[in-house]
C-alpha positions in Angstrom: 202.3 101.9 16.8 203.0 100.1 13.5 204.8 97.3 15.3 201.8 96.8 17.7 199.5 96.6 14.7 201.7 94.0 13.0 201.8 92.0 16.3 198.0 92.1 16.6 197.6 91.0 13.0 200.0 88.0 13.6 198.0 87.0 16.7 194.7 87.1 14.8 196.3 85.0 12.0 197.5 82.4 14.5 194.0 82.2 16.1 192.4 81.7 12.7 194.8 78.9 11.9 194.1 77.2 15.2 190.4 77.5 14.6 190.8 75.9 11.1 192.9 73.1 12.5 190.2 72.4 15.2 187.4 72.4 12.5 189.5 69.9 10.4 190.0 67.7 13.4 186.3 67.8 14.2 185.4 66.9 10.6 187.9 64.0 10.7 186.3 62.7 13.9 182.8 62.9 12.3 184.0 61.0 9.2 185.6 58.2 11.1 
């Protein structure tokens, strides 16, 4: 169970990082 929870947390972190990267790319597109 603990291992599953850790895996879920890692997946959530990866998704958050991807969202942040997409937002940064969108901001760069707007600036240029």
